[in-house]
Backbone as CSV, one residue per row, in Angstrom:
resi,resn,N_x,N_y,N_z,CA_x,CA_y,CA_z,C_x,C_y,C_z
1,MET,-9.209,-39.119,11.609,-9.867,-37.930,12.139,-9.362,-36.650,11.482
2,VAL,-8.156,-36.706,10.893,-7.578,-35.494,10.295,-8.411,-35.025,9.119
3,LEU,-8.849,-35.964,8.261,-9.582,-35.588,7.063,-10.891,-34.878,7.372
4,PRO,-11.750,-35.397,8.266,-12.977,-34.661,8.596,-12.705,-33.273,9.157
5,LEU,-11.666,-33.135,9.974,-11.343,-31.815,10.518,-10.938,-30.858,9.414
6,ALA,-10.149,-31.369,8.448,-9.722,-30.528,7.333,-10.909,-30.097,6.492
7,LEU,-11.831,-31.032,6.240,-13.012,-30.687,5.461,-13.870,-29.677,6.199
8,ALA,-13.974,-29.821,7.509,-14.789,-28.899,8.292,-14.219,-27.490,8.253
9,ALA,-12.898,-27.380,8.116,-12.244,-26.068,8.096,-12.188,-25.459,6.709
10,CYS,-12.712,-26.174,5.699,-12.509,-25.778,4.309,-12.973,-24.356,4.020
11,ASP,-14.173,-23.998,4.486,-14.713,-22.671,4.208,-14.836,-21.804,5.449
12,LEU,-14.367,-22.287,6.586,-14.526,-21.522,7.823,-13.550,-20.353,7.865
13,GLY,-14.097,-19.153,8.033,-13.245,-17.993,8.247,-12.841,-17.892,9.701
14,ARG,-11.744,-17.206,9.940,-11.307,-17.030,11.321,-12.294,-16.150,12.083
15,PRO,-12.408,-16.358,13.392,-13.259,-15.459,14.186,-12.740,-14.033,14.095
16,TRP,-13.643,-13.091,14.288,-13.232,-11.692,14.311,-12.181,-11.483,15.400
17,PRO,-11.227,-10.584,15.184,-10.243,-10.322,16.248,-10.926,-9.725,17.471
18,PRO,-10.295,-9.829,18.632,-10.902,-9.243,19.839,-11.040,-7.740,19.703
19,PRO,-11.936,-7.124,20.471,-12.135,-5.674,20.358,-10.840,-4.923,20.621
20,PRO,-10.623,-3.819,19.896,-9.421,-3.015,20.144,-9.519,-2.291,21.471
21,PRO,-8.389,-1.832,21.991,-8.436,-1.081,23.250,-9.178,0.236,23.077
22,ALA,-9.797,0.710,24.152,-10.496,1.999,24.117,-9.462,3.123,24.126
23,LEU,-9.526,3.991,23.128,-8.600,5.116,23.019,-9.394,6.413,22.957
24,HIS,-8.800,7.480,23.397,-9.450,8.789,23.358,-8.515,9.794,22.683
25,SER,-8.025,9.399,21.527,-7.108,10.251,20.784,-7.538,10.306,19.323
26,GLN,-7.029,11.296,18.607,-7.336,11.481,17.197,-6.102,11.136,16.376
27,HIS,-6.338,10.526,15.227,-5.218,10.080,14.402,-5.484,10.374,12.934
28,SER,-4.390,10.603,12.196,-4.431,10.654,10.738,-3.581,9.501,10.226
29,LEU,-4.164,8.706,9.364,-3.542,7.480,8.862,-3.372,7.593,7.354
30,LEU,-2.137,7.470,6.874,-1.845,7.488,5.440,-1.773,6.052,4.949
31,MET,-2.632,5.712,3.985,-2.718,4.353,3.443,-2.155,4.348,2.027
32,ILE,-1.098,3.573,1.800,-0.402,3.558,0.520,-0.322,2.124,0.016
33,GLY,-0.640,1.931,-1.262,-0.562,0.604,-1.842,-1.377,0.519,-3.114
34,ASP,-1.894,-0.679,-3.398,-2.634,-0.922,-4.630,-4.147,-0.866,-4.377
35,SER,-4.941,-1.428,-5.287,-6.392,-1.282,-5.191,-6.992,-1.986,-3.980
36,LEU,-6.314,-2.987,-3.411,-6.824,-3.608,-2.188,-6.859,-2.600,-1.045
37,VAL,-5.906,-1.682,-1.025,-5.926,-0.597,-0.043,-7.141,0.284,-0.277
38,GLY,-7.357,0.687,-1.532,-8.497,1.553,-1.840,-9.819,0.907,-1.476
39,GLN,-9.951,-0.401,-1.723,-11.197,-1.078,-1.385,-11.377,-1.179,0.127
40,THR,-10.309,-1.486,0.852,-10.394,-1.525,2.312,-10.799,-0.167,2.861
41,ASP,-10.275,0.891,2.272,-10.545,2.237,2.777,-12.005,2.643,2.644
42,THR,-12.768,1.972,1.773,-14.197,2.291,1.687,-14.936,1.915,2.963
43,GLU,-14.441,0.909,3.681,-15.091,0.425,4.903,-14.357,0.847,6.174
44,LEU,-13.150,1.390,6.034,-12.311,1.642,7.198,-12.861,2.711,8.143
45,PRO,-13.373,3.860,7.667,-13.914,4.835,8.618,-15.048,4.273,9.472
46,THR,-15.926,3.489,8.859,-17.015,2.870,9.629,-16.466,1.940,10.698
47,ALA,-15.432,1.173,10.340,-14.835,0.252,11.313,-14.176,1.023,12.454
48,PHE,-13.514,2.135,12.142,-12.928,2.958,13.207,-14.020,3.533,14.107
49,ASP,-15.092,4.016,13.510,-16.182,4.580,14.307,-16.810,3.522,15.216
50,ARG,-17.008,2.310,14.709,-17.567,1.231,15.532,-16.675,0.936,16.731
51,ALA,-15.364,1.118,16.541,-14.420,0.869,17.624,-14.242,2.079,18.533
52,GLY,-14.952,3.176,18.245,-14.856,4.368,19.069,-13.593,5.174,18.836
53,LEU,-13.011,5.044,17.619,-11.781,5.749,17.280,-12.071,6.855,16.269
54,ASN,-11.417,7.991,16.430,-11.564,9.123,15.519,-10.337,9.175,14.628
55,VAL,-10.480,8.737,13.384,-9.327,8.586,12.501,-9.639,9.187,11.135
56,GLU,-8.760,10.054,10.683,-8.797,10.542,9.301,-7.973,9.581,8.457
57,VAL,-8.609,8.940,7.483,-7.943,7.980,6.609,-7.595,8.683,5.303
58,ILE,-6.322,8.789,5.012,-5.872,9.410,3.770,-5.569,8.288,2.788
59,ASP,-6.430,8.151,1.785,-6.354,7.044,0.830,-5.455,7.447,-0.331
60,ALA,-4.204,6.995,-0.291,-3.233,7.344,-1.336,-2.849,6.116,-2.145
61,HIS,-3.809,5.178,-2.327,-3.515,4.001,-3.132,-3.440,4.377,-4.610
62,VAL,-2.753,3.558,-5.381,-2.721,3.687,-6.848,-2.995,2.303,-7.411
63,ASN,-4.074,2.180,-8.168,-4.435,0.892,-8.751,-3.281,0.324,-9.574
64,ALA,-3.063,-0.984,-9.439,-2.063,-1.715,-10.216,-0.637,-1.261,-9.938
65,SER,-0.412,-0.633,-8.788,0.944,-0.184,-8.464,1.685,-1.255,-7.679
66,GLY,3.001,-1.154,-7.680,3.859,-2.065,-6.944,5.120,-1.365,-6.503
67,LEU,6.104,-2.142,-6.146,7.358,-1.583,-5.647,8.426,-1.467,-6.727
68,LEU,8.091,-1.847,-7.958,9.016,-1.671,-9.070,8.403,-0.692,-10.070
69,GLY,9.223,0.188,-10.608,8.741,1.125,-11.615,8.000,2.293,-11.006
70,PRO,7.399,3.119,-11.859,6.702,4.319,-11.385,5.427,3.994,-10.640
71,VAL,5.010,4.923,-9.767,3.742,4.839,-9.050,3.061,6.191,-9.189
72,GLY,1.835,6.180,-9.721,1.130,7.441,-9.926,1.945,8.370,-10.803
73,ASP,2.113,9.614,-10.352,2.891,10.581,-11.120,4.346,10.621,-10.682
74,ALA,4.748,9.668,-9.858,6.110,9.636,-9.325,6.922,8.554,-10.031
75,PRO,8.239,8.721,-10.138,9.059,7.749,-10.860,9.303,6.450,-10.105
76,SER,8.980,6.414,-8.815,9.227,5.208,-8.019,8.268,5.171,-6.841
77,ALA,8.204,4.009,-6.196,7.366,3.889,-5.001,7.849,4.824,-3.910
78,LEU,9.162,4.919,-3.728,9.698,5.811,-2.698,9.331,7.255,-2.988
79,ALA,9.453,7.662,-4.234,9.114,9.047,-4.581,7.632,9.315,-4.346
80,TRP,6.761,8.327,-4.630,5.325,8.493,-4.370,5.057,8.646,-2.877
81,VAL,5.716,7.818,-2.074,5.560,7.918,-0.621,6.031,9.279,-0.124
82,GLN,7.164,9.736,-0.603,7.689,11.040,-0.182,6.738,12.167,-0.578
83,GLU,6.164,12.055,-1.759,5.202,13.061,-2.230,3.971,13.095,-1.344
84,GLN,3.466,11.926,-0.967,2.259,11.862,-0.141,2.513,12.318,1.290
85,VAL,3.664,11.995,1.841,3.999,12.458,3.188,4.127,13.981,3.204
86,ALA,4.735,14.532,2.162,4.850,15.996,2.083,3.478,16.651,1.979
87,ALA,2.554,16.006,1.266,1.213,16.574,1.089,0.354,16.396,2.337
88,HIS,0.683,15.409,3.179,-0.135,15.103,4.357,0.767,14.936,5.582
89,PRO,1.435,15.999,6.005,2.371,15.882,7.141,1.680,15.536,8.452
90,GLU,0.346,15.706,8.507,-0.377,15.416,9.743,-0.465,13.922,10.030
91,ALA,-0.210,13.093,9.038,-0.331,11.645,9.217,0.878,11.108,9.980
92,GLY,0.648,10.687,11.212,1.733,10.147,12.022,1.959,8.665,11.812
93,THR,1.000,8.001,11.142,1.081,6.559,10.907,0.893,6.303,9.419
94,VAL,1.710,5.419,8.868,1.633,5.073,7.443,1.544,3.557,7.325
95,MET,0.519,3.083,6.605,0.414,1.661,6.304,0.719,1.433,4.843
96,VAL,1.541,0.421,4.540,1.914,0.117,3.161,1.519,-1.315,2.826
97,GLU,1.032,-1.506,1.598,0.669,-2.835,1.102,0.785,-2.832,-0.412
98,TRP,1.605,-3.726,-0.946,1.658,-3.954,-2.384,1.642,-5.449,-2.628
99,GLY,0.690,-5.918,-3.432,0.463,-7.346,-3.569,1.262,-8.050,-4.628
100,GLY,1.973,-7.303,-5.480,2.793,-7.980,-6.480,2.669,-7.454,-7.881
101,ALA,1.867,-6.406,-8.115,1.789,-5.830,-9.457,3.147,-5.245,-9.830
102,CYS,3.520,-5.388,-11.080,4.854,-4.957,-11.514,4.806,-3.903,-12.609
103,GLY,3.799,-3.953,-13.486,3.636,-2.901,-14.494,4.772,-2.839,-15.486
104,VAL,5.170,-1.610,-15.848,6.134,-1.424,-16.929,7.497,-2.025,-16.597
105,ALA,7.824,-2.159,-15.306,9.128,-2.728,-14.948,9.252,-4.177,-15.408
106,CYS,8.127,-4.885,-15.558,8.139,-6.276,-16.013,7.703,-6.413,-17.466
107,ASP,7.715,-5.304,-18.192,7.399,-5.295,-19.625,8.690,-5.567,-20.394
108,PRO,8.761,-6.678,-21.134,10.020,-7.026,-21.812,10.449,-6.026,-22.873
109,THR,9.592,-5.116,-23.281,9.976,-4.101,-24.261,10.669,-2.906,-23.624
110,GLN,10.699,-2.864,-22.275,11.283,-1.717,-21.581,12.751,-1.971,-21.233
111,PRO,13.565,-0.906,-21.256,14.996,-1.089,-20.959,15.261,-1.512,-19.516
112,THR,14.317,-1.258,-18.609,14.489,-1.624,-17.196,13.860,-2.982,-16.881
113,PHE,13.605,-3.783,-17.928,12.866,-5.040,-17.767,13.486,-5.948,-16.708
114,VAL,12.629,-6.479,-15.827,13.019,-7.533,-14.887,11.974,-8.642,-14.991
115,GLN,12.426,-9.877,-15.048,11.518,-11.013,-15.202,10.684,-11.191,-13.946
116,TYR,9.356,-11.225,-14.118,8.463,-11.360,-12.968,8.738,-12.669,-12.245
117,GLY,8.947,-12.585,-10.926,9.188,-13.765,-10.122,10.616,-14.273,-10.134
118,SER,11.513,-13.561,-10.814,12.918,-13.977,-10.874,13.660,-13.534,-9.620
119,PRO,14.868,-14.052,-9.387,15.658,-13.554,-8.253,15.865,-12.048,-8.297
120,ASP,16.069,-11.488,-9.496,16.227,-10.033,-9.608,14.958,-9.301,-9.176
121,PHE,13.798,-9.864,-9.525,12.527,-9.265,-9.133,12.428,-9.184,-7.610
122,TYR,12.683,-10.295,-6.929,12.585,-10.292,-5.470,13.629,-9.380,-4.834
123,ALA,14.833,-9.360,-5.420,15.887,-8.511,-4.859,15.517,-7.037,-4.972
124,GLN,15.004,-6.633,-6.137,14.629,-5.233,-6.320,13.405,-4.882,-5.467
125,TRP,12.444,-5.789,-5.402,11.238,-5.557,-4.590,11.624,-5.341,-3.123
126,THR,12.497,-6.218,-2.627,12.922,-6.122,-1.230,13.704,-4.846,-0.974
127,ALA,14.630,-4.517,-1.861,15.425,-3.299,-1.685,14.540,-2.058,-1.682
128,ASN,13.557,-2.026,-2.566,12.671,-0.863,-2.636,11.757,-0.782,-1.412
129,ALA,11.284,-1.935,-0.923,10.487,-1.935,0.309,11.313,-1.415,1.475
130,HIS,12.552,-1.852,1.578,13.426,-1.367,2.644,13.618,0.142,2.555
131,ALA,13.795,0.642,1.324,14.007,2.086,1.155,12.783,2.878,1.607
132,VAL,11.598,2.391,1.265,10.359,3.068,1.685,10.221,3.050,3.205
133,ILE,10.381,1.874,3.796,10.202,1.744,5.247,11.249,2.553,5.997
134,ASP,12.503,2.462,5.560,13.573,3.182,6.257,13.363,4.690,6.182
135,TRP,12.934,5.177,5.021,12.713,6.618,4.885,11.564,7.069,5.783
136,LEU,10.477,6.312,5.811,9.341,6.678,6.656,9.728,6.708,8.131
137,ARG,10.471,5.723,8.570,10.873,5.687,9.974,11.835,6.833,10.303
138,ALA,12.653,7.218,9.325,13.554,8.352,9.536,12.790,9.657,9.695
139,GLN,11.554,9.700,9.169,10.707,10.885,9.330,9.929,10.853,10.644
140,GLY,10.133,9.819,11.437,9.434,9.693,12.713,8.041,9.106,12.603
141,LYS,7.721,8.461,11.478,6.396,7.880,11.288,6.320,6.478,11.910
142,LEU,5.136,6.140,12.438,4.844,4.746,12.729,4.527,4.056,11.405
143,VAL,5.166,2.938,11.146,5.011,2.253,9.861,4.434,0.860,10.109
144,VAL,3.450,0.505,9.304,2.766,-0.780,9.438,2.803,-1.489,8.098
145,SER,3.133,-2.772,8.104,3.149,-3.582,6.897,1.908,-4.463,6.861
146,ALA,1.166,-4.398,5.764,0.000,-5.269,5.591,0.403,-6.528,4.847
147,VAL,-0.110,-7.667,5.282,0.145,-8.940,4.616,-0.931,-9.149,3.556
148,THR,-0.525,-9.126,2.297,-1.477,-9.279,1.205,-2.098,-10.675,1.232
149,PRO,-3.412,-10.785,1.028,-4.039,-12.116,0.977,-3.669,-12.835,-0.309
150,PRO,-3.767,-14.164,-0.323,-3.459,-14.896,-1.560,-4.489,-14.621,-2.644
151,PHE,-4.091,-14.881,-3.874,-4.989,-14.748,-5.019,-5.478,-16.133,-5.431
152,GLY,-6.560,-16.137,-6.211,-7.188,-17.401,-6.545,-6.670,-18.090,-7.788
153,VAL,-6.136,-17.339,-8.753,-5.654,-17.932,-10.002,-4.368,-17.245,-10.410
154,ASP,-3.654,-17.863,-11.351,-2.350,-17.343,-11.729,-2.417,-15.984,-12.429
155,VAL,-3.340,-15.806,-13.348,-3.459,-14.534,-14.054,-4.854,-14.003,-13.770
156,ALA,-5.032,-13.509,-12.548,-6.372,-13.240,-12.046,-6.937,-11.920,-12.524
157,ALA,-6.105,-10.961,-12.860,-6.606,-9.628,-13.172,-6.647,-9.348,-14.666
158,GLY,-6.492,-10.386,-15.504,-6.610,-10.171,-16.938,-5.341,-10.553,-17.676
159,PRO,-5.391,-10.557,-19.001,-4.265,-11.059,-19.801,-3.010,-10.208,-19.707
160,THR,-3.114,-8.957,-19.287,-1.922,-8.111,-19.203,-1.275,-8.147,-17.820
161,SER,-1.856,-8.891,-16.872,-1.337,-8.924,-15.508,-0.183,-9.906,-15.395
162,GLN,0.812,-9.553,-14.541,1.875,-10.505,-14.240,1.587,-11.283,-12.957
163,LEU,0.414,-11.067,-12.343,0.140,-11.677,-11.039,0.195,-13.206,-11.119
164,ARG,0.888,-13.795,-10.122,0.939,-15.245,-10.019,0.729,-15.636,-8.568
165,VAL,0.104,-16.778,-8.365,-0.193,-17.242,-7.023,1.086,-17.411,-6.217
166,ASP,2.099,-18.046,-6.795,3.316,-18.318,-6.038,4.046,-17.030,-5.666
167,VAL,4.082,-16.062,-6.580,4.767,-14.804,-6.289,4.043,-14.053,-5.176
168,ALA,2.712,-14.007,-5.253,1.941,-13.320,-4.211,2.179,-13.953,-2.840
169,LEU,2.234,-15.281,-2.781,2.488,-15.956,-1.507,3.894,-15.655,-0.999
170,ASN,4.871,-15.643,-1.903,6.240,-15.323,-1.489,6.341,-13.898,-0.963
171,LEU,5.659,-12.954,-1.632,5.698,-11.571,-1.183,4.955,-11.402,0.140
172,ALA,3.876,-12.155,0.330,3.178,-12.104,1.620,4.091,-12.598,2.733
173,GLY,4.927,-13.598,2.437,5.891,-14.049,3.418,6.886,-12.965,3.785
174,LEU,7.324,-12.193,2.795,8.212,-11.060,3.075,7.483,-9.989,3.879
175,ASP,6.206,-9.741,3.539,5.408,-8.776,4.308,5.395,-9.161,5.781
176,ARG,5.183,-10.431,6.044,4.946,-10.911,7.407,6.236,-10.953,8.234
177,THR,7.350,-11.144,7.573,8.611,-11.317,8.306,9.529,-10.122,8.076
178,ASP,10.167,-10.094,6.949,11.180,-9.074,6.664,10.632,-7.656,6.790
179,PHE,9.569,-7.329,6.034,9.098,-5.944,5.991,8.472,-5.522,7.311
180,ALA,7.691,-6.413,7.922,7.052,-6.067,9.191,8.094,-5.823,10.278
181,VAL,9.109,-6.664,10.330,10.168,-6.479,11.333,10.894,-5.162,11.095
182,ARG,11.199,-4.871,9.852,11.904,-3.632,9.534,11.049,-2.413,9.874
183,ALA,9.720,-2.563,9.729,8.811,-1.446,10.003,8.569,-1.230,11.488
184,GLY,8.943,-2.194,12.316,8.746,-2.031,13.752,7.973,-3.154,14.403
185,GLY,7.497,-4.111,13.604,6.895,-5.303,14.167,5.392,-5.412,14.081
186,THR,4.682,-4.340,13.702,3.219,-4.412,13.620,2.787,-4.943,12.256
187,ILE,1.945,-5.963,12.273,1.417,-6.574,11.051,-0.087,-6.345,10.984
188,VAL,-0.580,-5.939,9.827,-2.015,-5.963,9.548,-2.244,-7.177,8.650
189,ASP,-2.812,-8.230,9.195,-2.815,-9.520,8.518,-4.082,-9.704,7.680
190,TRP,-4.067,-9.130,6.489,-5.202,-9.304,5.580,-5.304,-10.737,5.086
191,SER,-4.200,-11.465,5.077,-4.263,-12.870,4.690,-5.104,-13.661,5.689
192,ALA,-4.902,-13.410,6.982,-5.718,-14.090,7.996,-7.189,-13.705,7.862
193,ALA,-7.461,-12.452,7.515,-8.837,-11.984,7.398,-9.585,-12.667,6.258
194,LEU,-8.873,-13.072,5.200,-9.531,-13.504,3.970,-9.234,-14.944,3.567
195,THR,-8.628,-15.726,4.458,-8.422,-17.140,4.163,-9.165,-17.996,5.187
196,ASN,-9.241,-19.290,4.907,-9.937,-20.187,5.831,-9.014,-20.570,6.986
197,LEU,-9.471,-21.467,7.838,-8.697,-21.847,9.017,-7.405,-22.573,8.658
198,LEU,-7.310,-23.045,7.418,-6.087,-23.697,6.945,-5.202,-22.728,6.165
199,SER,-5.535,-21.431,6.215,-4.774,-20.377,5.517,-4.822,-20.534,4.005
200,GLN,-5.937,-21.067,3.487,-6.116,-21.272,2.055,-7.044,-20.209,1.468
201,TYR,-6.806,-19.872,0.197,-7.697,-18.954,-0.517,-9.100,-19.531,-0.602
202,ARG,-10.087,-18.688,-0.354,-11.485,-19.025,-0.593,-12.219,-17.779,-1.068
203,THR,-13.084,-17.945,-2.073,-13.936,-16.843,-2.497,-15.019,-16.581,-1.458
204,ASP,-15.512,-17.650,-0.827,-16.563,-17.557,0.187,-16.040,-18.088,1.518
205,LEU,-16.397,-17.402,2.597,-16.008,-17.827,3.940,-17.244,-17.922,4.825
206,GLN,-17.241,-18.934,5.682,-18.326,-19.135,6.638,-17.963,-18.454,7.950
207,TYR,-18.745,-17.456,8.349,-18.593,-16.821,9.662,-19.907,-16.132,9.999
208,ASP,-20.093,-15.813,11.269,-21.349,-15.218,11.737,-22.555,-16.049,11.312
209,SER,-22.381,-17.364,11.321,-23.472,-18.321,11.042,-24.004,-18.259,9.620
210,SER,-23.215,-17.717,8.685,-23.651,-17.718,7.287,-22.430,-17.669,6.376
211,LEU,-22.671,-17.935,5.090,-21.611,-17.930,4.087,-21.538,-16.543,3.455
212,HIS,-20.345,-15.975,3.404,-20.132,-14.630,2.873,-19.163,-14.686,1.696
213,THR,-19.509,-14.007,0.612,-18.593,-13.867,-0.517,-17.662,-12.698,-0.233
214,VAL,-16.370,-12.986,-0.130,-15.406,-11.958,0.251,-14.501,-11.526,-0.890
215,ARG,-14.519,-12.268,-2.022,-13.680,-11.906,-3.160,-14.539,-11.802,-4.411
216,THR,-14.161,-10.908,-5.318,-14.897,-10.694,-6.554,-14.610,-11.818,-7.553
217,PRO,-15.360,-11.882,-8.672,-15.147,-12.976,-9.626,-13.750,-13.040,-10.230
218,ASP,-12.963,-11.943,-10.177,-11.601,-12.033,-10.695,-10.664,-12.746,-9.730
219,LEU,-11.159,-13.102,-8.532,-10.436,-13.875,-7.527,-9.260,-13.111,-6.919
220,VAL,-9.269,-11.802,-7.053,-8.228,-10.953,-6.485,-8.830,-9.900,-5.568
221,HIS,-9.826,-9.188,-6.067,-10.319,-8.005,-5.372,-11.388,-8.351,-4.332
222,LEU,-11.853,-7.327,-3.629,-12.697,-7.511,-2.451,-14.138,-7.103,-2.715
223,THR,-15.059,-7.875,-2.170,-16.444,-7.437,-2.074,-16.571,-6.528,-0.853
224,ALA,-17.774,-6.008,-0.618,-17.987,-5.198,0.584,-17.721,-6.023,1.843
225,ASP,-18.134,-7.311,1.834,-17.850,-8.177,2.981,-16.349,-8.374,3.161
226,GLY,-15.636,-8.547,2.060,-14.193,-8.709,2.148,-13.508,-7.460,2.674
227,ALA,-13.956,-6.294,2.193,-13.376,-5.039,2.666,-13.685,-4.800,4.133
228,THR,-14.857,-5.244,4.574,-15.171,-5.145,6.002,-14.219,-6.006,6.814
229,ARG,-13.927,-7.206,6.314,-12.980,-8.081,7.021,-11.601,-7.426,7.120
230,THR,-11.061,-6.942,6.013,-9.723,-6.347,6.068,-9.717,-5.086,6.923
231,SER,-10.824,-4.333,6.916,-10.852,-3.098,7.714,-10.869,-3.409,9.205
232,VAL,-11.584,-4.450,9.619,-11.635,-4.789,11.048,-10.264,-5.256,11.530
233,TRP,-9.580,-6.065,10.748,-8.231,-6.487,11.127,-7.290,-5.277,11.174
234,THR,-7.489,-4.324,10.265,-6.658,-3.114,10.259,-6.874,-2.300,11.524
235,VAL,-8.127,-2.109,11.898,-8.448,-1.326,13.092,-7.825,-1.947,14.330
236,LYS,-7.932,-3.258,14.476,-7.381,-3.931,15.653,-5.867,-3.717,15.747
237,ALA,-5.154,-3.938,14.640,-3.693,-3.803,14.664,-3.272,-2.373,14.954
238,LEU,-3.958,-1.408,14.347,-3.569,-0.012,14.539,-3.936,0.479,15.933
239,ALA,-5.081,0.078,16.452,-5.453,0.500,17.803,-4.457,-0.020,18.824
240,ASP,-4.017,-1.259,18.665,-2.995,-1.804,19.560,-1.700,-1.001,19.438
241,LEU,-1.333,-0.653,18.210,-0.114,0.134,17.990,-0.224,1.505,18.642
242,TRP,-1.360,2.168,18.467,-1.537,3.506,19.042,-1.608,3.455,20.565
243,ALA,-2.170,2.401,21.110,-2.201,2.266,22.563,-0.792,2.159,23.127
244,ALA,0.105,1.529,22.357,1.494,1.393,22.788,2.322,2.637,22.488
245,ASN,1.776,3.554,21.686,2.490,4.779,21.308,1.559,5.981,21.490
246,PRO,1.208,6.314,22.709,0.186,7.346,22.945,0.595,8.744,22.489
247,GLY,1.870,8.965,22.209,2.285,10.301,21.768,1.988,10.585,20.311
248,VAL,1.611,9.566,19.547,1.334,9.763,18.117,-0.142,10.073,17.940
249,THR,-0.467,11.347,17.793,-1.849,11.778,17.610,-1.896,12.838,16.533
250,SER,-3.109,13.229,16.168,-3.315,14.282,15.183,-4.334,15.267,15.742
251,ALA,-3.922,16.497,15.904,-4.835,17.525,16.418,-5.785,17.981,15.323
252,GLY,-6.991,18.308,15.723,-7.935,18.926,14.800,-8.601,17.985,13.828
253,ALA,-8.658,16.702,14.138,-9.348,15.768,13.262,-10.849,15.995,13.314
254,GLU,-11.546,15.416,12.360,-12.996,15.563,12.304,-13.661,14.846,13.479
255,ALA,-14.913,15.169,13.747,-15.644,14.544,14.850,-15.881,13.063,14.602
256,ALA,-15.938,12.648,13.337,-16.100,11.241,12.994,-15.020,10.872,11.987
257,SER,-14.715,9.584,11.916,-13.715,9.128,10.971,-14.174,9.405,9.543
258,ARG,-13.224,9.659,8.671,-13.555,9.989,7.283,-12.386,9.612,6.386
259,VAL,-12.644,9.569,5.071,-11.612,9.285,4.084,-11.283,10.559,3.326
260,VAL,-9.997,10.844,3.192,-9.504,11.903,2.321,-8.928,11.217,1.088
261,GLU,-9.479,11.498,-0.075,-9.041,10.833,-1.295,-7.783,11.503,-1.833
262,ALA,-6.699,10.740,-1.910,-5.454,11.260,-2.463,-4.939,10.417,-3.616
263,GLY,-5.528,9.236,-3.822,-5.073,8.345,-4.880,-6.140,8.128,-5.939
264,ASP,-6.195,6.919,-6.474,-7.123,6.593,-7.554,-8.550,6.397,-7.057
265,PRO,-9.525,6.569,-7.959,-10.891,6.143,-7.617,-10.919,4.635,-7.407
266,VAL,-11.862,4.176,-6.603,-11.960,2.741,-6.345,-13.420,2.350,-6.252
267,THR,-13.703,1.091,-6.557,-15.058,0.569,-6.462,-15.032,-0.743,-5.699
268,ILE,-16.183,-1.176,-5.258,-16.354,-2.478,-4.617,-17.206,-3.353,-5.530
269,ASP,-16.874,-4.631,-5.551,-17.594,-5.621,-6.365,-17.391,-5.440,-7.867
270,VAL,-16.441,-4.629,-8.284,-16.130,-4.467,-9.699,-14.653,-4.734,-9.886
271,PRO,-14.267,-5.647,-10.820,-12.859,-5.949,-10.996,-12.047,-4.712,-11.362
272,LEU,-10.870,-4.592,-10.772,-9.959,-3.472,-11.010,-8.582,-4.025,-11.298
273,GLY,-7.718,-3.195,-11.861,-6.303,-3.542,-11.848,-5.834,-3.514,-10.419
274,LEU,-5.003,-4.496,-10.047,-4.552,-4.559,-8.660,-3.852,-3.269,-8.273
């Protein structure tokens, strides 16, 4: 009986999370990470509005960024976070997600070279994540860790990418345990949103009585359906967090949820650097 059940779960997506609690407060949310953040942010204001929440989403993602090496115009992930918090002090909540891009830090021609997926890589990644989370919490911010979904192939974003399936899964494990606990315990589980009932990668998921393509042909990035999935899981986790922390609000937000662009341009259904 196990085999038929496993086959039946092969393409089944998880049911949508239960509706978030009804809130009557305004919030500014700073979203920091790679292109998966930017793609989610295209659908996030609509998801907040559907849930009856008034949220200003500040999209400060940087395509192909990670926790090693420079991010945007800053020399490190921590410096980028500090720059964005200074530019957007109204944001009482910060969500962070980095899926494993390494960039120049994993370039063997650079003096700061670290081997992708090596013990040094994980040690530096973890130390830098701790520094970001600890600094944000010291500023009085609510901090949320997103669990990056798995990728479909080892070198999914092109010949210059260091992305590997095993590294992404290991980092998602750190997101779910170490980083989430350090951030205060709230997880935005994008892995649950974009995998089947067996927690396996799938380009297509069956839900709402039909098959939906949730990942682009590069097997990393999100379609509009995929971004809708990650945005709904994000709304649920954040609404629960805000319900438990009613003092964290933002005065003077817009009448409807909106995105403030602070990072890179982003597209849906078009392959990007992570």
